[in-house]
N, C-alpha and C positions, 0 to 999 in steps of 0.2 A: 380956600376953605380948609380947615383943618379937619381930618378924619382919623379917628382912633379905631384901628381893626382889632377887636378882642377875639382871640382864638384859643383852642386848647394848647396850641404851642406853634413855635416858629422853628423852621429849618433855614438857616442863613444861606445855605447853598443846597441845591436840589435834593441830594441824597445824604445831606449831613446829619449831624446829631440833632435831636429834638430838644429845643429849649422850651420845656413845659411852662405855661404860665406866662410866656412872653406875648408881646403885642407889638403892633407897628403903627406909627403916626405918619400920616401923609399930609403934606402941605402943598397943595397945587399938584404939580407933575412929579414931585420928589419926595423921597423918603426923609422925614424930619427926625426921627428916632425910632430905635429898635431896643426893646428891653422888657423888663418885668411889667406886667399890666398895672399893678398898683402904683408904681413909681411913674409911669407915664400918664395914668389918670390924674395923679396928684399934680403933675406939671402942666397937663393940657386939657383935663376933662372939663373944666368950665367953658373953654373956648371951642372945643372939638365935638363934632357930631360922632357918636360912638356906634359902630357897626359890629354886631355880635355874630360870629359864625361858629358852628359846632364842627370845627375841622382844624387841619393843620395848614399853616401859610407857608409857601415856598416860592423861590423865583419862578415857578412855573415850568411847563414842559418846553422842551426844544424839539422842533420837528425838522430832522435833517433832510427830509425829501419834500419840503414845502413847494419848491417849483414844480416838481413832478405832479403832486397832488392837485395843483391848481391849473397847470398848463397841459396836462396830459389826460384830463378828465373833465366831463361836463357834469355839473351839479344840477340836476333838474329843478325847475320851479315847481312848487307844489301844485300849481295849476295844470302841469304836465303829468302829474303822477299816474293818471289813468292810462296814458299812452306810453310813457317812458319809464315808469316806476319811480321810486325814491331814492335809489342807490346811484352813485356816480357811474357815468357811462365811458367806456374806453374802447380802443380798438375800432373794429368795423362799425359798431353802433354810433361811436363818436364821429367817425368819417362821414356817416350818412347824414348828419344833422346840417351840414352846410353852415358852419360856425362863421359869424361875423365878430368883429371887435366888441360890439355892444353886447352881443350874447356871451362872449368870453368874460366881459366884465361883470355882468349879472351872475354868471356861474361862479367867477371867483369870489364874489361877495358872500354867496351861499356856502361856498367851501370854507371861507374864512370863518363864518359863524359857526360851522362844525368844529373847526380847530379851536376856536375860543371856548366852546362848550366842553372841550377835553382839558382846558387849563393851559393851552399853548400861549406862550408869551413871546417866543422867538422861533424863527425859521430860516432856512437856508434858501438863497436864490442861485444864481440870478435869474430874474424874470425877464423873458425875451418878448413876450406879448405885451405891448403898451397898456391895455386895458387891465391886464392882470397886475402888472407892476403899479399901476395908479390905484387899483383896489387895495393892494398890499400896503402902499404908503399911507392911504387914507384911513386904514384900519388901526394904525398905531402899533401893529406887531412889529417887532424888532427883526430886521433882516441881518443875519450873522454870516460870515464866510464859512463857519464850521462851528463845531461844539466848543464855544468859548465858555469857560466857567463864569457864571453870573452869581453875584452876591448881594444879599440884602443888607444895606448899611445906610447910615444917615448921609444925605447927599447924593445918593444914587437915584437914578430914575424909578418911579414907583410902578414896576412892572412885576406882577405877582399873581399867584392863584391860591385858592383855598380848596383843599381836598378833604372830603368826608372820610369817615372810618372804612366805608366800603370802597374807597379809591375814587369815587365819582367827584367830579369837579363841582364845587358849590358856587364859586364865584372866580371871575377872571378881572383883573385890574390892569390897564394899560395906561401909563402916564397919569395915574391917579384917577382914571375914569373907570367906573364900574361898566364893563362892556358885556358881561355874562353873569347871569345870576340864575342858579337852578331854582326851578319853580316848585 
């Protein structure tokens, strides 16, 4: 399915120049086109679903400490909030939990949701806990060996985020799938 993402502007690289009035067309898991909205709408508008975001579309955030965030902290389940609070647990509090692989996997999924809500589209491993590695692979987040420059261009994977004027993430897209939307 074709999706045309209309935004205030596009940054082809994370901290690059803003191309005001640009938009991005996604076909399945890949970017089909990047360019001025009017041109893309003329070419794809009849066939594409149009999503409008009041923000700037970028390749998304890169989290260099992805493995540490997910493997060195427990992200409590909301049902545990009364007992454990809502913030990630580390150190002695983590050691006292008696973590199992299943609990690590569930924690990683909750941690990944936090990352997606910040516009993270790539992170660094390696992940040594099997359940955490599986959660990362299933999430669609891109695992990179380091800060590799990512570019929005036709033919590239459709991994990007849209950020509002206040810097908050409005949407995160991985492989063409909307995986986070600000409510």
